[in-house]
LOMI-300718 format. One record per residue (C-alpha): chain; x, y, z. Coordinates in steps of 0.02 Angstrom, whole numbers, plus 50000, padded with zeros to 5 digits. Layout:
<pts>
> bator/X/Y/Z
> A/X/Y/Z .
...
</pts>
This chain:
<pts>
> bator/X/Y/Z
> A/48681/45536/46525 .
> A/48537/45644/46532 .
> A/48537/45832/46578 .
> A/48517/45830/46795 .
> A/48280/45848/46848 .
> A/48309/45977/46972 .
> A/48126/46081/47031 .
> A/48007/46086/47160 .
> A/47869/46031/47211 .
> A/47720/46144/47288 .
> A/47573/46064/47382 .
> A/47421/46189/47361 .
> A/47382/46258/47513 .
> A/47519/46168/47635 .
> A/47684/46230/47562 .
> A/47782/46061/47602 .
> A/47880/46067/47452 .
> A/47979/45949/47372 .
> A/48147/45899/47246 .
> A/48174/45766/47120 .
> A/48336/45750/47044 .
> A/48323/45651/46877 .
> A/48497/45556/46821 .
> A/48525/45413/46661 .
> A/48580/45268/46721 .
> A/48737/45224/46693 .
> A/48761/45093/46553 .
> A/48880/44954/46709 .
> A/48746/44933/46811 .
> A/48612/44923/46667 .
> A/48578/44770/46663 .
> A/48566/44747/46854 .
> A/48417/44879/46903 .
> A/48298/44856/46697 .
> A/48277/44687/46793 .
> A/48220/44783/46970 .
> A/48138/44919/46901 .
> A/47932/45002/46896 .
> A/47891/45059/46744 .
> A/47795/45251/46727 .
> A/47687/45236/46574 .
> A/47636/45384/46458 .
> A/47463/45380/46345 .
> A/47347/45487/46265 .
> A/47290/45537/46076 .
> A/47424/45567/45984 .
> A/47513/45730/45965 .
> A/47463/45771/46131 .
> A/47638/45804/46225 .
> A/47662/45652/46299 .
> A/47833/45644/46198 .
> A/47883/45829/46252 .
> A/47867/45763/46466 .
> A/47927/45590/46430 .
> A/48055/45684/46394 .
> A/48037/45822/46516 .
> A/48070/45650/46651 .
> A/48218/45614/46583 .
> A/48311/45828/46543 .
> A/48234/45914/46655 .
> A/48163/46025/46526 .
> A/48030/46110/46447 .
> A/48025/46157/46261 .
> A/48026/46348/46212 .
> A/47916/46353/46102 .
> A/47840/46216/45990 .
> A/47899/46118/45864 .
> A/47849/45971/45767 .
> A/47921/45793/45809 .
> A/47933/45638/45751 .
> A/47777/45513/45814 .
> A/47855/45395/45931 .
> A/47872/45214/45835 .
> A/47757/45087/45968 .
> A/47837/45086/46128 .
> A/48000/45178/46174 .
> A/48081/45161/46359 .
> A/48188/45211/46442 .
> A/48293/45173/46607 .
> A/48334/45337/46727 .
> A/48361/45369/46887 .
> A/48275/45479/46999 .
> A/48292/45541/47218 .
> A/48158/45659/47302 .
> A/48151/45733/47418 .
> A/47973/45767/47526 .
> A/47994/45850/47681 .
> A/48133/45787/47791 .
> A/48112/45601/47685 .
> A/48253/45565/47544 .
> A/48240/45447/47438 .
> A/48384/45401/47356 .
> A/48410/45328/47146 .
> A/48226/45271/47131 .
> A/48233/45173/46953 .
> A/48123/45188/46849 .
> A/48095/45155/46651 .
> A/47993/45281/46578 .
> A/47920/45213/46455 .
> A/47782/45311/46286 .
> A/47691/45240/46198 .
> A/47643/45314/46021 .
> A/47460/45419/45992 .
> A/47378/45254/45934 .
> A/47176/45301/45877 .
> A/47106/45147/45934 .
> A/47165/45115/46130 .
> A/47211/44905/46117 .
> A/47400/44917/46111 .
> A/47365/44996/46266 .
> A/47312/44881/46335 .
> A/47396/44734/46284 .
> A/47556/44839/46329 .
> A/47451/44879/46526 .
> A/47432/44732/46541 .
> A/47616/44631/46496 .
> A/47731/44770/46547 .
> A/47614/44799/46710 .
> A/47677/45000/46754 .
> A/47689/45061/46922 .
> A/47588/45231/46882 .
> A/47496/45268/46706 .
> A/47511/45444/46625 .
> A/47364/45487/46518 .
> A/47377/45655/46401 .
> A/47270/45753/46322 .
> A/47273/45950/46184 .
> A/47110/46038/46300 .
> A/47068/46061/46134 .
> A/46997/45898/46086 .
> A/46892/45904/46228 .
> A/46719/45898/46145 .
> A/46564/45923/46233 .
> A/46411/45816/46186 .
> A/46285/45952/46196 .
> A/46409/46073/46047 .
> A/46402/45907/45935 .
> A/46203/45869/45953 .
> A/46143/46053/45951 .
> A/46291/46050/45776 .
> A/46404/46162/45858 .
> A/46519/46084/45828 .
> A/46588/45981/45651 .
> A/46623/45815/45704 .
> A/46685/45794/45553 .
> A/46833/45882/45588 .
> A/46896/45743/45718 .
> A/46943/45595/45669 .
> A/46824/45428/45761 .
> A/46947/45427/45905 .
> A/47026/45638/45887 .
> A/46898/45714/46054 .
> A/46965/45625/46203 .
> A/46779/45596/46265 .
> A/46775/45443/46127 .
> A/46980/45437/46187 .
> A/46915/45392/46332 .
> A/46773/45260/46312 .
> A/46881/45171/46199 .
> A/47011/45118/46347 .
> A/46868/45082/46451 .
> A/46820/44931/46323 .
> A/47004/44889/46271 .
> A/47037/44863/46431 .
> A/46909/44775/46488 .
> A/46930/44666/46342 .
> A/47084/44645/46324 .
> A/47142/44614/46525 .
> A/47067/44490/46648 .
> A/47038/44513/46821 .
> A/47150/44405/46877 .
> A/47301/44503/46804 .
> A/47441/44537/46891 .
> A/47441/44704/46820 .
> A/47320/44752/46957 .
> A/47384/44724/47102 .
> A/47568/44824/47039 .
> A/47486/44990/46950 .
> A/47467/45120/47115 .
> A/47418/45258/47001 .
> A/47329/45383/46877 .
> A/47358/45577/46818 .
> A/47297/45649/46687 .
> A/47348/45808/46588 .
> A/47249/45933/46501 .
> A/47377/45989/46416 .
> A/47396/46147/46277 .
> A/47315/46223/46420 .
> A/47408/46402/46336 .
> A/47319/46372/46190 .
> A/47150/46458/46254 .
> A/47071/46546/46365 .
> A/47024/46571/46565 .
> A/46821/46521/46534 .
> A/46880/46397/46396 .
> A/46979/46311/46504 .
> A/46905/46317/46628 .
> A/46723/46251/46560 .
> A/46842/46108/46478 .
> A/46900/46061/46630 .
> A/46750/46058/46708 .
> A/46658/45933/46549 .
> A/46821/45802/46555 .
> A/46790/45761/46775 .
> A/46587/45765/46742 .
> A/46595/45695/46563 .
> A/46752/45580/46554 .
> A/46842/45561/46700 .
> A/46715/45433/46786 .
> A/46762/45319/46622 .
> A/46922/45311/46730 .
> A/46870/45277/46907 .
> A/46760/45154/46806 .
> A/46926/45042/46762 .
> A/46932/44994/46984 .
> A/46878/44830/46941 .
> A/47005/44787/46805 .
> A/47154/44906/46897 .
> A/47132/44923/47066 .
> A/47133/45107/47040 .
> A/47015/45187/47166 .
> A/46942/45399/47152 .
> A/47078/45418/47277 .
> A/47223/45374/47169 .
> A/47209/45466/46983 .
> A/47194/45613/46973 .
> A/47191/45792/46865 .
> A/47309/45928/46816 .
> A/47296/46069/46706 .
> A/47451/46094/46596 .
> A/47581/46191/46462 .
> A/47708/46080/46437 .
> A/47832/46212/46355 .
> A/47967/46308/46421 .
> A/47934/46497/46537 .
> A/47729/46484/46499 .
> A/47592/46471/46641 .
> A/47394/46443/46622 .
> A/47255/46572/46546 .
> A/47211/46611/46729 .
> A/47392/46668/46791 .
> A/47415/46506/46874 .
> A/47568/46407/46833 .
> A/47575/46250/46737 .
> A/47530/46061/46861 .
> A/47622/45961/46784 .
> A/47759/45962/46972 .
> A/47619/45957/47055 .
> A/47579/45796/46947 .
> A/47745/45718/46996 .
> A/47703/45772/47163 .
> A/47534/45642/47140 .
> A/47654/45498/47064 .
> A/47779/45494/47200 .
> A/47613/45493/47314 .
> A/47538/45372/47251 .
> A/47699/45262/47223 .
> A/47768/45280/47388 .
> A/47566/45213/47456 .
> A/47567/45080/47359 .
> A/47688/45018/47395 .
> A/47840/45014/47215 .
> A/47932/45156/47312 .
> A/47999/45070/47509 .
> A/48033/45201/47643 .
</pts>
């Protein structure tokens, strides 16, 4: 059984706490839960921290230092039960499939998985260092050959939109199932504060619109998409000295799931 996840999530400027507890599902009730549980899909580029975030959702533990991990083979799913407390409201033993994806260079398998699995929530995890501003490339200030065809975040995100347009029909039931999207700009601890702010601003202005534009196919509007700065290592903070925002990303997920009807009061 996985270790319990216990975290307190603080809303910025509000001070309202949310506590989450996560444990693996016991084998005896797994066959019942598996057919009725919503899926949380974690996707993004290779080596961005997707599996570390998956393991955090399952165990409540962030790794103490960066470590070499085996590449996820296509997709990997684990069933987990999560209880959380938001203000005075307790949600007990909500069961989810936590689904991790390979870091596909072409986002086509991700689009197909969204169509087939119909996740209730999507996490996209990106290495913030791979957000390359187009003017840098055009001005010759960045060696484009240093990244593969889909190596920078803008082109990967643009290709995701193309694949979703190709694969997911407007009438797909995936649209009615999806409640929200959280984008984690990870490995912020690897850069300085000025670079982080510049890349976050560029992402929100130039890359986030690719995700917002998916609304006709996925049914998720701007209020159900948010961006978070993260450093998914134990004890690490953002270069600005602030805490990593992965707890806020979890809180945002539960808000979206509750509002979207995936979690019943």
